[in-house]
C-alpha angles and dihedrals in degrees: 000000000000114000093218090055090053091049090051091051092049092048091050091051091048091050092050091048092044095236128131112254117237127207119290115216122193107210145111114305118203097225128014126355101286143015140180115238116217142142126245091264092060099256106150119219108171150322111247117207126191105204091191093059103031110096098178112032094181094057091042092055092047090048091054092044088055088055091046093052095047095045090052094043103045111348091260106163098166141092092241129141093277090053093048091049091050092047092049092049091052092048091049091047100047114020113098093010137108087287089064087059088067090060098044095042098231138073113259100140 
């Protein structure tokens, strides 16, 4: 998948969620296909995406946006119930919608 397309999708999601986009890096990720890079104080640096390991880029971006929102809101760095609820809400709101069209490059929704 084209890196610029992924950036456009991420920026559209951030705009819709009213959060400031952070840098997207395309590189090897130790575990999984994507991760959010931050310090212990909650300063966000980037979202790293491993295109070789990431099977579903849309879900991966939404997963990391859930982290981004919760870290900014209340320093929640975990995969707890609040995180899962936030992630599920984002998936329900954005997957298979007009935002998906950004990733696939044509209008189907």
